[in-house]
Every structure is written in C-alpha cells, then in structure tokens.
C-alpha positions in Angstrom: 0.0 0.0 0.0 1.4 3.4 -0.9 0.8 6.7 0.8 -2.0 9.0 -0.5 -0.2 12.1 0.8 2.3 14.0 -1.4 3.1 16.7 1.3 1.5 18.0 4.5 1.6 21.2 6.4 0.1 22.6 9.6 -1.3 26.1 9.3 -2.4 28.4 12.2 -5.6 30.3 11.5 -4.6 34.0 11.8 -6.6 35.9 9.2 -5.7 36.6 5.6 -2.1 35.4 6.0 -3.5 31.9 6.5 -3.8 31.4 2.8 -0.1 32.1 2.2 1.0 28.5 2.8 -1.9 26.8 1.0 -1.3 25.7 -2.6 -3.6 25.7 -5.6 -3.4 21.9 -5.7 -5.8 19.0 -5.0 -5.8 17.6 -1.5 -7.5 17.4 1.9 -7.8 19.9 4.7 -8.6 19.1 8.3 -9.7 21.8 10.8 -8.6 21.4 14.4 -9.8 23.0 17.6 -7.7 24.5 20.4 -7.1 21.0 21.8 -5.7 19.7 18.6 -8.8 17.6 17.9 -9.8 17.2 14.3 -13.3 18.6 14.0 -13.9 18.7 10.2 -12.3 17.1 7.2 -12.9 18.0 3.5 -11.3 17.5 0.1 -10.7 20.1 -2.7 -9.6 20.2 -6.3 -7.9 23.5 -5.3 -7.0 23.7 -1.6 -6.4 27.4 -1.6 -9.8 28.3 -3.2 -11.7 25.9 -1.0 -10.1 27.1 2.3 -10.6 30.7 1.3 -14.4 30.1 1.0 -14.4 29.1 4.7 -12.4 32.0 5.9 -14.1 34.7 3.9 -16.1 36.9 6.3 -19.9 37.0 6.0 -19.9 34.2 3.4 -23.7 33.8 2.8 -23.3 30.3 1.5 -21.9 28.7 4.7 -24.5 26.8 6.6 -24.8 27.2 10.4 -23.0 24.0 11.1 -20.0 25.1 9.1 -20.0 28.6 10.7 -19.8 27.0 14.1 -17.0 24.8 13.0 -14.9 27.7 11.6 -15.5 29.6 14.9 -14.1 26.7 16.9 -11.1 26.0 14.5 -7.6 27.1 15.5 -5.4 25.1 13.1 -5.6 23.7 9.6 -3.8 20.6 8.6 -3.2 20.6 4.9 -2.5 17.3 2.9 -1.5 17.7 -0.7 -2.2 14.8 -3.1 -1.2 14.0 -6.6 -4.8 14.0 -7.9 -8.4 14.7 -7.0 -9.2 11.0 -6.8 -6.4 10.5 -4.3 -7.9 13.4 -2.3 -11.3 11.7 -2.2 -9.7 8.4 -1.0 -7.7 10.3 1.7 -10.7 12.3 2.8 -12.7 9.0 3.4 -9.7 7.5 5.3 -9.2 10.5 7.6 -13.0 10.9 8.4 -13.2 7.2 9.4 -10.0 7.6 11.5 -10.9 10.8 13.3 -14.8 10.8 13.2 -14.9 14.6 13.2 -17.7 16.3 15.0 -18.9 18.4 12.1 -18.7 15.8 9.3 -22.1 14.2 8.6 -21.4 12.0 5.5 -18.8 9.2 5.5 -18.2 9.4 9.2 -19.7 6.1 10.2 -18.1 3.0 8.5 -20.8 0.8 9.9 -24.0 2.2 8.4 -23.9 -0.3 5.6 -26.6 -3.0 5.5 -26.8 -6.6 4.2 -29.6 -8.9 3.1 -29.9 -12.4 4.5 -32.4 -15.3 4.3 -33.8 -16.6 7.5 -33.3 -20.3 8.5 -36.9 -21.5 8.1 -38.9 -24.0 6.0 -40.1 -21.0 4.0 -37.3 -18.4 4.4 -37.8 -14.7 4.4 -35.3 -12.1 3.2 -34.3 -9.7 6.0 -32.2 -6.6 6.3 -29.3 -7.1 8.8 -26.7 -4.7 10.1 -23.6 -6.8 9.4 -21.8 -10.2 9.5 -23.2 -12.5 12.2 -22.8 -16.2 13.0 -26.5 -16.9 12.5 -26.4 -15.5 8.9 -24.0 -17.8 7.0 -24.7 -16.2 3.7 -25.0 -12.4 3.4 -25.7 -10.3 0.3 -24.4 -6.8 -0.1 -23.1 -4.7 1.4 -25.4 -1.8 0.5 -24.5 1.8 1.1 -27.3 2.4 3.7 -30.6 1.2 4.9 -32.5 3.0 2.1 -30.5 1.2 -0.6 -31.0 -2.2 1.2 -34.8 -1.5 1.5 -35.0 -0.7 -2.2 -33.3 -4.0 -3.1 -35.4 -5.9 -0.5 -38.6 -4.6 -2.0 -37.6 -5.4 -5.5 -36.5 -9.0 -4.7 -39.5 -9.9 -2.6 -41.9 -8.5 -5.3 -40.3 -10.2 -8.4 -39.3 -13.5 -6.8 -42.6 -13.9 -4.8 -41.0 -14.2 -1.3 -43.1 -14.0 1.8 -42.6 -10.9 3.9 -44.6 -11.8 7.0 -42.6 -12.6 10.2 -42.8 -15.9 12.0 -45.0 -17.5 13.0 -46.8 -17.4 9.6 -50.4 -16.0 9.8 -53.5 -18.3 9.9 -54.8 -17.0 6.6 -53.6 -15.4 3.4 -53.0 -11.7 3.3 -53.2 -8.9 0.7 -49.8 -9.9 -0.7 -51.3 -13.2 -1.8 -54.3 -11.4 -3.4 -51.9 -9.2 -5.3 -49.9 -12.2 -6.5 -46.8 -11.0 -4.6 -46.7 -14.1 -2.3 -47.3 -17.7 -3.2 -49.2 -18.4 0.1 -46.9 -20.8 2.1 -49.0 -20.0 5.2 -51.8 -22.1 3.6 -49.5 -24.7 2.0 -50.4 -23.3 -1.4 -46.8 -23.8 -2.5 -44.6 -26.7 -1.7 -41.3 -26.3 0.2 -39.5 -27.4 -3.0 -41.2 -24.8 -5.2 -40.6 -22.1 -2.6 -36.9 -23.1 -2.3 -36.6 -22.5 -6.1 -37.9 -19.0 -5.5 -35.2 -18.5 -2.9 -32.4 -19.9 -5.1 -33.4 -17.6 -8.0 -33.5 -14.6 -5.7 -30.1 -15.6 -4.3 -28.6 -15.9 -7.8 -29.8 -12.4 -8.6 -28.3 -11.0 -5.4 -25.0 -12.7 -6.4 -25.0 -10.9 -9.8 -27.0 -13.1 -12.2 -29.6 -10.7 -13.6 -30.4 -12.6 -16.8 -33.5 -14.5 -15.7 -35.1 -11.5 -14.0 -34.5 -9.2 -16.9 -36.1 -11.7 -19.3 -39.2 -11.8 -17.1 -39.3 -8.0 -16.9 -38.9 -7.7 -20.6 -41.8 -10.1 -21.2 -43.9 -8.1 -18.8 -42.8 -4.8 -20.4 -43.9 -6.1 -23.9 -47.2 -7.3 -22.5 -48.0 -3.9 -20.9 -47.0 -2.1 -24.1 -49.3 -4.3 -26.3 -52.2 -3.6 -23.9 -51.4 0.2 -24.0 -50.5 0.3 -20.3 -47.8 2.8 -20.8 -47.4 3.9 -17.2 -46.9 0.3 -16.0 -44.4 -0.3 -18.9 -42.5 2.8 -18.0 -42.3 1.7 -14.3 -40.9 -1.7 -15.4 -38.3 0.0 -17.6 -37.2 2.1 -14.7 -36.9 -1.1 -12.6 -34.9 -2.8 -15.2 -32.4 0.1 -15.3 -32.2 0.0 -11.5 -31.5 -3.8 -11.6 -28.8 -3.3 -14.1 -27.1 -0.6 -12.1 -27.4 -2.6 -8.9 -25.8 -5.7 -10.4 -23.0 -3.7 -12.1 -22.2 -2.0 -8.8 -22.2 -5.3 -6.9 -20.0 -7.0 -9.5 -17.5 -4.1 -9.3 -17.4 -4.3 -5.5 -16.6 -8.0 -5.5 -13.9 -7.6 -8.1 -12.5 -4.5 -6.4 -12.2 -6.1 -3.0 -10.9 -9.5 -4.2 -8.8 -8.7 -7.3 -6.7 -6.1 -9.0 -8.0 -3.0 -10.8 -6.0 -0.8 -13.1 -7.6 2.6 -13.8 -6.4 5.1 -16.5 -7.4 8.7 -16.2 -7.0 11.2 -19.1 -9.4 14.0 -18.1 -7.0 16.6 -16.7 -3.5 15.2 -17.2 -2.8 11.5 -17.4 -2.6 9.0 -14.5 -2.6 5.3 -13.8 -3.9 3.8 -10.6 -3.6 0.2 -9.5 -5.7 -1.2 -6.6 -5.3 -4.7 -5.1 -8.0 -6.1 -2.7 -9.3 -2.5 -2.2 -6.0 -0.9 -1.5 -4.1 1.5 -3.7 -0.7 -0.1 -4.4 0.6 1.9 -7.3 0.2 5.4 -8.8 1.9 6.8 -11.9 1.3 10.4 -13.3 1.2 8.8 -16.8 -0.6 6.2 -18.7 1.1 2.8 -18.1 -0.4 -0.3 -19.9 -1.5 -2.8 -17.3 0.8 -5.5 -18.9 3.8 -3.3 -17.8 2.8 -3.0 -14.1 4.4 -5.3 -11.5 2.5 -8.1 -9.8 1.3 -7.2 -6.3 2.8 -9.0 -3.3 -0.1 -9.3 -1.0 1.6 -10.5 2.1 4.2 -7.7 2.1 2.1 -4.8 1.0 -1.4 -5.0 2.5 -2.4 -4.6 6.1 -4.9 -7.4 6.1 -4.3 -8.1 9.7 -5.7 -4.7 10.7 -9.4 -4.1 11.4 -9.8 -2.0 8.3 -8.1 -4.7 6.3 -10.4 -7.6 7.3 -13.8 -5.9 7.7 -15.2 -5.4 4.2 -17.5 -2.6 5.5 -14.4 -0.3 5.5 -14.0 -1.2 1.8 -17.5 -0.3 0.8 -17.0 3.5 0.6 -13.7 3.1 -1.1 -15.2 0.9 -3.8 -18.1 3.4 -4.2 -15.7 6.3 -4.5 -13.7 4.6 -7.3 -16.8 3.3 -9.0 -18.5 6.7 -9.1 -15.3 8.3 -10.3 -15.0 5.9 -13.1 -18.5 6.5 -14.3 -18.5 10.2 -13.8 -15.2 10.8 -15.7 -15.5 7.9 -18.2 -12.2 6.4 -17.1 -10.7 3.4 -18.8 -10.4 0.5 -16.4 -9.6 -3.2 -16.4 -9.6 -6.0 -13.8 -6.4 -7.9 -14.3 -6.5 -11.6 -15.4 -6.6 -13.9 -12.5 -8.3 -11.3 -10.2 
C-alpha cells in the first residue's frame, strides 16, 4: 500500500495570511480546535480556493453547522495529493479515522446494510446490520438502509417471497391477493417450489440478472401491447435499477478481491492500481497494465488490521472509485486472475 499524501503542512488560522502557505493543488484539509482535535475534514480540487471560502467573512453560502466549525477552529492541517481521486480516498480515510464532530457524511463506516435469508422452512429475506454467525450467507453490502430496503422490496416482489414474520399467519394476506406471495401459510406452494424462488433470488443478489431481466422484458412487452404505458415505464425504470445494482455489486466483489487498473485522461494522465481494495501503485502517466508489477499481497497490504479484514471499510472506497470511473468515463480493467 502506498501513501496517499504528497506533502503535508500545519497552518495556524490567523486571518488573511493563513492562505499564504496553502497551494492551488488538490488535497485534503482538516480543521482542528484548540485541543488539537480534528473537527472537520474535507477535500478540494484547489485547496487554496476551498479554504478561502471558509475564511471569507460573511460568506452567505456557509450553513450554520460550518459557521460554528470555523468559529471553533484554530489550526488547519493541509494534505497535498497528486490528484483529485487520491484526495477523495484520503478524505474518506481521515474521516473514518478521526470521526470529526462536524462531518455528517462518510463518518460512520458501519451504516452499511446486508440482506440475508432466515433459516426456516419458508425463508424470508431480512435486512441485517452486518456479519453474524446466524447468517451464514450475506448479500451486499449496501450503502445504507435506504438502498437495502429498495433492493429488498424489488427481490420480494419479483421473486414472490413472503414478507410476514414468524409464525406465519393463519390466513392469506393482501400480498397473496396481489400475487406477490405464493401463500406458504396455507400450504399453497410446496417447500421445494418455494426453495426454487429463494435460489433464484439468491442468484440475482449474487449478480445473475439474466432470468429476472427476461421476465421483466416479457412483462414490459405485454403492458405495451395492452397500452398500459405507465406500467411499462415503471418496469423499464426497474430494469435500469436492476442493471445498475448488479453492475455495482460485481464491481465491488472484483475491487475487494482482485486487481483493478484505472487510466485517467481527463486533466492530465494518471494510472492507478488497486489490489484487494488498497491503492498499491500510482503513476502520473498512462502505463499499460501489462507493464505493471504483480502485487505482493503478504508484504504490502495490512490485512491483519481491522480495516483490512472488515469489508465494510472497503464499501465506501469501492463506491468512490466506481463513481469516479462512471463520472469521468475512465478506462479500467480487472487484471486476469483477479
């Protein structure tokens, strides 16, 4: 693992002269209070311009939370980075390390949620907080509870999974009437048939979207033939959501288990190589992946640390890189054998 920091500097907040030692370069800034505690961390494409926006008097665009932070701040820790992407990664790392009082986003590395099937004759799909012994197979992780709920609703609807809690009710409910549940409470579906529903849902959650998209496409065509355009449009949006979901989950698995090479050509050229979620190589030029050295996992990655073994720490890092690739149309490849 290589350092994300090119150069760092500690600046005392003393009016206009504060900006003298801050460069027009990408990086991360960390405000500290009079006890030396980090109270806010942010990233910037231009450190000088971003910091000046905080220090400018009567800035009408600062929200009350940030105004209070600036009032408490006494020092500014400046971290220069080689690129904006490295600044994003460093910002995420420092926020998780210091848990600053005035940061809202990215502060909690344990907000991520998973999905898991219960251990019953007719399993239900539940949202769980994280790895646990009584959930041998977990699906995810998902960015937050809202994302997990959206996936949960989709899977239960299209794979006809029961949503009631144990014990099962004595009669069928509205979900059965709407054809969203096969009615295991009244033995209207065999355990074998219901197990097939569960297997299909699990396959989708593992990244196999083909069967579900075929069913959605058939339903879309049927609604279109019957001139139900609103229903057809809703299914089309759901298909797009499924595709984005599966693509993101596939990227996460490859990012955390394999090697990714990313080429950036937007503002200058750069090559990044990640191994098992860690940045292990950066070059301020385009280097073909065939010319990059093979990573030595045992020597270069702190897999014995908490952040190295708990994949929830890798979720935000994967999302940062994935969003960057899509936003800037970066070329990327997962190396053979990854």
